[in-house]
C-alpha angles and dihedrals in degrees: 000000000000095000093053091045091053091051091048092049091059090051093049092049090052096040111133095013119113110242122197100217095232116208091212131022142162128216136206115212121203118185113200122198134172093221120049091214090065097061112132123223117253097256093052093045093051091046091051091053096047094107092051090050090049087052088063088067093043090052092048099248092123129023094224132359089231086077092055119099133178113249097181146344125208136173118216135182114226145155093266132031121242149115127259119200118186118188127201131184119243113218123217 
Protein backbone atom coordinates (compact mmCIF):
# COMPACT_ATOMS: atom_id res chain seq x y z
CA UNK A 1 0.00 0.00 0.00
CA UNK A 2 1.02 3.63 -0.38
CA UNK A 3 1.93 4.15 3.30
CA UNK A 4 4.28 1.16 3.36
CA UNK A 5 5.86 2.24 0.09
CA UNK A 6 6.50 5.75 1.44
CA UNK A 7 8.20 4.32 4.51
CA UNK A 8 10.31 2.00 2.33
CA UNK A 9 11.33 4.88 0.08
CA UNK A 10 12.86 6.72 3.04
CA UNK A 11 14.81 3.62 3.99
CA UNK A 12 16.07 3.13 0.45
CA UNK A 13 17.14 6.75 0.14
CA UNK A 14 19.15 6.46 3.34
CA UNK A 15 20.49 2.95 2.68
CA UNK A 16 24.21 2.75 3.35
CA UNK A 17 24.42 6.08 5.14
CA UNK A 18 25.25 6.08 8.82
CA UNK A 19 22.38 7.59 10.74
CA UNK A 20 22.79 8.79 14.34
CA UNK A 21 19.36 7.80 15.78
CA UNK A 22 18.57 11.21 17.25
CA UNK A 23 16.34 11.30 20.32
CA UNK A 24 14.88 14.64 19.22
CA UNK A 25 14.72 16.28 15.83
CA UNK A 26 12.92 18.99 13.92
CA UNK A 27 11.91 19.00 10.28
CA UNK A 28 11.25 21.60 7.62
CA UNK A 29 8.62 20.66 5.07
CA UNK A 30 8.56 22.32 1.64
CA UNK A 31 5.70 21.47 -0.72
CA UNK A 32 6.51 22.29 -4.35
CA UNK A 33 3.77 22.65 -6.98
CA UNK A 34 3.80 23.79 -10.60
CA UNK A 35 0.58 25.78 -10.21
CA UNK A 36 0.15 28.22 -7.31
CA UNK A 37 -3.57 27.47 -7.12
CA UNK A 38 -2.77 23.86 -6.09
CA UNK A 39 -0.91 24.65 -2.89
CA UNK A 40 -2.12 22.55 0.05
CA UNK A 41 -2.74 23.99 3.48
CA UNK A 42 -0.26 23.10 6.19
CA UNK A 43 -2.40 20.52 8.00
CA UNK A 44 -3.11 18.56 4.81
CA UNK A 45 0.53 18.68 3.68
CA UNK A 46 1.83 17.38 7.02
CA UNK A 47 -0.83 14.66 7.06
CA UNK A 48 0.10 13.63 3.51
CA UNK A 49 3.77 13.27 4.54
CA UNK A 50 3.13 11.28 7.73
CA UNK A 51 4.37 8.01 6.22
CA UNK A 52 7.63 9.63 5.09
CA UNK A 53 8.12 11.05 8.58
CA UNK A 54 7.42 7.61 10.07
CA UNK A 55 10.04 6.24 7.69
CA UNK A 56 12.65 8.37 9.46
CA UNK A 57 12.14 6.17 12.53
CA UNK A 58 12.13 2.97 10.45
CA UNK A 59 15.42 4.02 8.83
CA UNK A 60 17.00 4.83 12.19
CA UNK A 61 17.32 8.59 11.78
CA UNK A 62 15.26 9.21 14.92
CA UNK A 63 14.67 6.93 17.89
CA UNK A 64 10.94 7.62 18.06
CA UNK A 65 8.67 9.84 16.01
CA UNK A 66 7.33 11.34 19.25
CA UNK A 67 10.61 13.27 19.39
CA UNK A 68 10.02 14.76 15.93
CA UNK A 69 8.63 18.31 15.68
CA UNK A 70 7.85 20.56 12.73
CA UNK A 71 10.16 23.56 12.49
CA UNK A 72 8.55 25.13 9.42
CA UNK A 73 6.24 24.60 6.46
CA UNK A 74 6.41 26.43 3.15
CA UNK A 75 4.74 26.22 -0.24
CA UNK A 76 6.77 26.94 -3.35
CA UNK A 77 6.02 27.10 -7.05
CA UNK A 78 8.59 25.30 -9.19
CA UNK A 79 9.15 23.52 -12.47
CA UNK A 80 8.41 20.09 -10.98
CA UNK A 81 6.12 18.98 -8.17
CA UNK A 82 7.49 17.32 -5.08
CA UNK A 83 8.10 17.43 -1.37
CA UNK A 84 11.33 18.33 0.40
CA UNK A 85 11.82 17.24 4.01
CA UNK A 86 14.92 18.47 5.85
CA UNK A 87 15.67 16.99 9.26
CA UNK A 88 17.83 18.56 11.98
CA UNK A 89 18.91 17.21 15.39
CA UNK A 90 17.78 19.05 18.52
CA UNK A 91 20.44 19.16 21.20
CA UNK A 92 19.69 18.91 24.86
